[in-house]
C-alpha positions as CSV (number, residue, x, y, z in Angstrom):
1,M,0.0,0.0,0.0
2,A,1.5,3.3,-1.1
3,V,1.9,6.0,1.5
4,F,1.1,9.6,0.4
5,I,3.3,12.3,2.0
6,E,1.7,15.7,1.8
7,N,5.0,17.6,1.8
8,P,7.8,15.4,0.7
9,I,10.4,18.3,0.7
10,L,9.7,19.0,4.4
11,F,9.8,15.3,5.0
12,G,13.2,15.2,3.5
13,F,14.4,18.1,5.6
14,Y,13.3,16.3,8.7
15,F,15.4,13.3,7.7
16,I,18.4,15.6,7.0
17,E,18.0,16.9,10.5
18,V,18.0,13.4,11.9
19,F,21.1,12.6,9.9
20,I,23.0,15.8,11.0
21,N,22.2,15.0,14.7
22,L,23.4,11.5,14.4
23,E,26.5,12.5,12.5
24,L,27.3,15.0,15.3
25,F,26.7,12.2,17.8
26,G,29.3,10.2,16.0
27,F,31.8,13.0,16.1
28,F,31.4,13.5,19.8
29,L,31.5,9.8,20.4
30,L,34.9,9.7,18.6
31,R,36.1,12.6,20.7
32,W,34.9,10.8,23.9
33,M,37.0,7.8,23.0
34,Q,40.1,9.9,22.2
35,E,39.9,12.0,25.3
36,K,41.4,10.6,28.5
37,K,40.7,13.2,31.1
38,E,38.2,16.0,30.3
39,R,35.0,14.7,28.7
40,H,32.9,17.8,29.5
41,I,32.3,18.5,25.8
42,S,32.1,15.1,24.3
43,V,29.2,14.2,26.6
44,L,27.2,16.6,24.3
45,G,27.1,13.7,21.8
46,A,24.2,12.3,24.0
47,S,22.2,15.5,23.5
48,Y,22.6,15.3,19.7
49,F,21.6,11.7,19.7
50,C,18.5,12.6,21.7
51,L,17.6,15.4,19.4
52,G,17.8,13.0,16.5
53,M,15.5,10.6,18.3
54,T,13.1,13.4,19.0
55,R,12.7,14.0,15.3
56,V,12.5,10.3,14.6
57,F,9.4,10.1,16.8
58,L,7.9,13.4,15.7
59,I,8.0,12.4,12.0
60,P,5.2,9.8,12.4
61,W,3.2,12.2,14.5
62,D,3.6,15.0,12.0
63,F,3.1,13.1,8.7
64,F,1.2,9.9,9.4
65,G,-1.2,10.8,12.2
66,A,0.5,8.5,14.7
67,G,-0.8,8.5,18.3
68,D,0.0,11.2,20.8
69,I,2.4,8.7,22.5
70,Y,4.9,9.5,19.7
71,Y,4.8,13.1,20.6
72,N,5.4,12.3,24.3
73,I,8.3,10.1,23.5
74,G,9.8,12.7,21.3
75,A,9.4,15.3,24.0
76,L,11.0,12.9,26.5
77,F,14.2,12.7,24.3
78,A,14.1,16.5,23.8
79,F,14.1,17.1,27.6
80,I,17.0,14.7,28.0
81,A,18.9,16.6,25.3
82,M,18.2,19.8,27.1
83,A,19.4,18.3,30.4
84,V,22.7,17.3,28.8
85,F,23.2,20.8,27.3
86,M,22.6,22.3,30.7
87,Y,24.9,19.9,32.4
88,A,27.7,20.7,30.0
89,S,27.1,24.5,30.5
90,E,27.2,24.2,34.3
91,I,30.4,22.1,34.2
92,L,32.1,24.6,31.9
93,L,31.3,27.5,34.2
94,K,31.8,25.6,37.5
95,F,28.7,27.3,38.9
96,W,28.2,24.7,41.6
97,S,29.4,21.3,42.6
98,H,26.0,19.6,42.0
99,P,24.3,20.6,38.7
100,F,20.8,21.9,39.3
101,F,19.1,22.5,35.9
102,P,19.9,19.1,34.5
103,F,17.8,17.5,37.2
104,V,14.9,19.8,36.5
105,Y,14.9,18.7,32.8
106,I,15.4,15.0,33.6
107,G,12.3,15.3,35.9
108,L,10.4,16.8,33.0
109,A,11.5,14.0,30.8
110,V,10.1,11.4,33.3
111,L,6.8,13.3,33.5
112,C,6.4,12.8,29.7
113,I,5.8,9.1,30.4
114,F,2.8,9.7,32.6
115,L,1.2,13.0,31.6
116,P,-1.3,13.4,28.7
117,Y,-0.2,14.9,25.4
118,E,-1.8,18.2,26.0
119,I,0.1,18.8,29.2
120,V,3.4,17.6,27.8
121,R,3.1,20.0,24.8
122,I,2.5,22.9,27.2
123,L,5.5,21.9,29.3
124,Y,7.6,21.7,26.1
125,Y,6.6,25.1,24.9
126,I,7.3,26.6,28.3
127,F,10.7,25.0,29.2
128,S,12.3,24.8,25.8
129,P,12.5,28.6,25.5
130,I,13.8,28.8,29.1
131,M,16.6,26.3,28.2
132,I,17.6,28.3,25.2
133,V,17.6,31.6,27.1
134,L,19.7,30.0,29.9
135,L,22.1,28.6,27.3
136,I,22.5,31.9,25.7
137,G,23.2,33.5,29.1
138,F,25.8,30.8,29.9
139,L,27.5,31.3,26.5
140,C,27.7,35.1,27.1
141,I,29.5,34.4,30.4
142,L,31.8,31.9,28.7
143,M,32.6,34.4,25.9
144,S,33.3,37.1,28.5
145,R,35.7,34.7,30.3
146,T,37.7,33.7,27.2
147,Y,39.7,35.5,24.5
148,G,40.7,35.3,20.9
149,K,40.3,31.9,19.2
150,V,38.6,30.3,22.2
151,R,36.0,33.1,22.2
152,R,35.3,32.8,18.5
153,K,34.5,29.1,19.0
154,F,32.0,29.9,21.7
155,F,30.6,32.6,19.4
156,F,29.8,29.9,16.8
157,I,27.8,28.1,19.5
158,F,26.1,31.3,20.5
159,L,25.0,31.9,16.9
160,G,23.9,28.3,16.5
161,I,21.8,28.3,19.6
162,C,20.2,31.6,18.7
163,I,19.4,30.4,15.1
164,Y,18.2,27.0,16.4
165,G,16.0,28.7,19.0
166,I,14.5,31.0,16.4
167,G,13.8,27.9,14.2
168,Y,11.9,26.1,16.9
169,A,10.1,29.2,17.9
170,L,8.9,29.7,14.4
171,G,7.5,26.2,14.5
172,A,5.0,27.1,17.2
173,Q,1.4,26.7,16.0
174,F,0.4,30.3,16.7
175,L,3.2,31.6,14.5
176,R,2.3,29.1,11.8
177,D,-1.2,30.5,11.9
178,L,0.2,34.1,11.7
179,F,2.1,33.4,8.5
180,T,-0.5,31.3,6.7
181,G,-0.2,33.6,3.7
182,L,3.2,32.2,2.9
183,G,1.8,28.7,2.5
184,E,2.3,25.8,5.0
185,D,4.8,24.0,2.8
186,I,7.1,27.0,2.2
187,Y,6.9,28.1,5.9
188,G,7.7,24.6,7.1
189,I,10.7,24.4,4.8
190,F,11.9,27.8,6.0
191,V,11.6,26.7,9.7
192,S,13.5,23.4,9.0
193,S,16.2,25.2,7.1
194,T,16.7,27.6,10.1
195,V,16.9,24.6,12.5
196,L,19.4,22.9,10.3
197,T,21.6,26.0,10.1
198,G,21.5,26.3,13.9
199,L,22.5,22.7,14.3
200,A,25.5,23.2,11.9
201,F,26.8,26.2,13.8
202,T,26.5,24.6,17.2
203,G,28.2,21.4,15.9
204,I,31.1,23.4,14.4
205,G,31.5,25.4,17.6
206,F,31.3,22.5,20.1
207,M,33.8,20.4,18.1
208,G,36.4,23.2,18.7
209,V,35.7,23.9,22.4
210,P,39.0,23.5,24.3
211,S,39.9,22.2,27.7
212,L,38.5,23.5,30.9
213,S,41.9,25.0,31.7
214,E,41.6,27.5,28.7
215,I,38.2,28.6,30.1
216,H,39.4,28.9,33.7
217,W,42.8,30.3,32.8
218,E,42.9,32.6,35.8
219,E,43.5,29.6,38.1
220,F,46.9,28.9,36.7
221,T,48.6,32.4,36.5
222,I,51.4,33.1,39.0
223,H,53.4,36.3,38.1
224,V,53.9,38.6,35.2
225,Y,57.1,40.5,34.3
226,V,57.6,43.3,31.8
227,F,61.1,43.9,30.4
228,H,62.6,46.5,28.3
229,I,63.6,44.5,25.3
230,D,67.1,46.1,24.7
231,T,68.4,46.5,28.2
232,A,66.5,43.6,29.9
233,V,65.5,46.0,32.8
234,C,62.4,44.9,34.6
235,M,60.0,47.8,34.1
236,Y,57.1,46.2,36.1
237,D,56.2,42.9,37.8
238,E,53.1,41.8,39.7
239,S,51.8,38.7,41.4
240,L,48.8,37.1,39.7
241,L,48.4,34.1,42.0
242,K,44.8,34.0,43.2
243,K,44.4,33.7,47.0
244,D,41.4,31.3,46.6
245,V,43.2,28.9,44.3
246,D,43.6,25.4,45.6
247,L,47.3,24.9,45.1
248,G,47.0,21.2,45.6
249,K,45.3,20.9,42.3
250,V,48.0,22.7,40.3
251,I,51.2,21.9,42.1
252,D,52.7,19.2,44.3
253,E,51.3,19.7,47.8
254,D,54.6,18.5,49.2
255,D,56.6,21.2,47.4
256,E,57.9,23.2,50.4
257,N,59.9,25.4,48.1
258,F,56.8,26.9,46.3
259,K,56.8,30.7,46.4
260,D,54.7,33.2,44.7
261,G,56.4,34.2,41.5
262,A,59.9,33.1,40.8
263,G,61.0,33.3,44.4
264,V,63.8,35.8,43.4
265,P,63.9,39.6,42.9
266,A,62.4,40.8,39.6
267,D,65.7,42.2,38.2
268,L,67.5,38.9,39.0
269,F,64.7,37.0,37.4
270,S,64.9,39.2,34.3
271,S,68.6,38.8,33.9
272,G,68.3,35.0,34.3
273,V,65.5,34.7,31.7
274,V,67.3,36.9,29.2
275,G,70.6,35.0,29.8
276,V,68.9,31.6,29.2
277,M,67.2,33.0,26.0
278,G,70.5,34.2,24.6
279,L,72.2,31.0,25.5
280,I,69.6,28.8,23.8
281,K,69.5,31.0,20.8
282,E,73.2,30.6,20.3
283,M,73.2,26.9,20.9
284,V,70.5,26.2,18.3
285,S,71.7,28.8,15.9
286,S,68.1,30.0,15.2
287,D,66.6,33.4,14.4
288,K,63.4,32.3,16.1
289,R,62.6,33.5,19.6
290,L,62.1,31.3,22.6
291,K,58.4,31.1,23.6
292,V,58.3,28.7,26.5
293,L,60.6,27.6,29.3
294,D,59.1,24.4,30.7
295,H,60.1,23.4,34.3
296,E,57.4,20.7,34.6
297,D,55.4,22.2,37.5
298,K,55.8,25.7,36.2
299,K,56.1,27.4,32.8
300,I,57.7,30.7,31.8
301,L,55.8,32.0,28.7
302,L,57.5,34.6,26.6
303,E,56.2,37.1,24.1
304,Y,58.0,40.0,22.4
305,G,57.1,43.4,21.1
306,E,59.1,46.2,19.5
307,Y,60.1,47.8,22.8
308,V,59.1,45.3,25.5
309,S,59.0,41.6,26.2
310,I,56.8,39.8,28.6
311,A,57.4,36.8,30.8
312,L,54.4,35.2,32.3
313,L,55.0,32.6,35.0
314,T,52.2,30.0,35.1
315,F,51.3,26.4,36.0
316,K,50.2,25.6,32.5
317,D,51.0,26.6,28.9
318,L,47.7,27.7,27.5
319,K,46.9,29.2,24.2
320,I,44.9,32.0,25.7
321,Y,47.9,33.2,27.7
322,H,49.9,33.9,24.5
323,E,47.0,35.8,23.0
324,K,46.5,37.8,26.2
325,M,50.3,38.6,26.3
326,E,50.2,39.9,22.7
327,S,47.3,42.1,23.6
328,Y,49.1,43.2,26.8
329,I,52.2,44.2,24.8
330,N,50.1,46.1,22.2
331,D,48.5,48.0,25.0
332,I,51.8,48.9,26.6
333,E,53.5,50.0,23.4
334,A,50.5,52.0,22.2
335,K,50.4,54.0,25.4
336,Y,54.1,54.4,26.0
337,E,55.6,54.3,22.6
338,K,57.3,57.8,22.9
339,H,58.8,56.9,26.3
340,L,60.0,53.5,25.2
341,D,61.5,54.9,21.9
342,K,63.6,57.3,24.0
343,W,64.4,55.0,26.8
344,D,66.1,56.7,29.8
345,G,65.9,53.9,32.3
346,E,63.2,55.6,34.4
347,I,60.5,53.0,35.3
348,T,58.3,54.7,37.9
349,K,56.4,56.5,35.1
350,F,55.0,53.2,33.9
351,K,53.7,51.8,37.2
352,K,50.2,53.3,37.2
353,G,49.4,52.5,33.6
354,L,50.9,49.0,33.8
355,T,49.0,48.2,36.9
356,T,45.7,49.1,35.1
357,M,46.7,47.1,32.0
358,T,47.7,44.1,34.1
359,Q,44.3,44.3,35.9
360,E,42.5,44.4,32.6
361,N,44.5,41.6,30.8
362,F,45.3,39.1,33.6
363,K,43.1,39.8,36.7
364,D,39.7,40.8,35.3
365,I,38.1,37.4,34.6
366,M,35.0,38.9,32.9
367,D,35.7,41.0,29.8
368,P,33.0,43.6,29.3
369,T,33.9,43.9,25.6
370,W,33.2,40.2,24.9
371,W,30.7,41.0,22.2
372,K,33.4,42.6,20.0
373,V,34.2,39.5,17.9
374,D,36.5,39.8,14.9
375,F,34.2,38.5,12.2
376,S,37.0,38.6,9.7
377,K,38.6,35.6,11.5
378,L,35.5,33.5,11.8
379,G,36.0,31.9,8.4
380,S,39.6,30.9,9.2
381,S,38.4,29.4,12.4
382,I,36.0,27.2,10.5
383,K,38.7,26.0,8.1
384,Q,41.0,25.2,11.1
385,L,38.3,23.1,12.7
386,F,37.7,21.1,9.5
387,K,41.5,20.6,9.0
388,R,41.8,19.3,12.5
389,G,38.9,16.9,11.9
390,K,40.5,15.6,8.7
391,K,43.8,15.0,10.6
392,K,42.1,13.1,13.3
393,N,40.2,10.9,10.9
394,S,43.3,10.2,8.7
């Protein structure tokens, strides 16, 4: 017996949505198997699997008049997907030790088994927008905590969640009734296209999300030093070690020799670092500049400008540090270019300005200018993500 499908194009879009969700599930499953320690992002594969199953159960309900139980099961999977999304968000932000919102959505998923279709549908239309709003809020916080490439990856997710939310909002019946003039078929295709676009953006973004350390970078900074690049004079130094950091998590708790910073005067530290840099450069006969001195439990990260160089003492070598150091150098040289160009050895004139710049670059966790994303670099970020994916698969 032949089955007539009223809108085959929309039917096809729904199957594409299922395919994309399951494909993303496969990507995250692969990441789960490759990761050994932090699986805070790869767990999102479960959410994409559940979103795919949601559509699998809603297709019979939408096109073939299947019973309301299909809608309830679809909503059950949708609420589980929301719970996983909320769990990942709370873990990334370390809001509290015991996640709260995931349990709320798991509870809603359980209710889908017992409640009638009419109530389940109301719950779905109430709590789905709440989840999207919460996710957008979480992403705004994550973007304000991060910088550079890491922030751009979260911006992809931010765009994806917004587009995805708009797509599902447009699928609400009262909006369908409002735009009846466009035609049910055309409107349905537009809604599905919006949802698919949102899925693509979130998938691209999540696949590039880095380790928790990159997000909570402030927990691993120790000390910053600013040197005049020609004379190696230490112009400024400041401790960055947070008082509330649990040192046992980042260093050996039995290390009795641990001190804030290098444990030596700034000028002596400066001379030592510059001496090591010069020695290594001569030994390897390279024009390249040394970027990292690794002492296992601590790292000395180095960046260079035209007039100043920066040494950042940390517990970990994170990409975000190098980007922040470049920004720090640019700020210093932009403000003090005239003084640095005609260097007279006087360093007191720099203290006030460098204190402010250090606060902004290394102490302020939340960046109020997080929304200023360099759109010109978004395309290159996508290419890098796909290149990395090809390397892993090869």
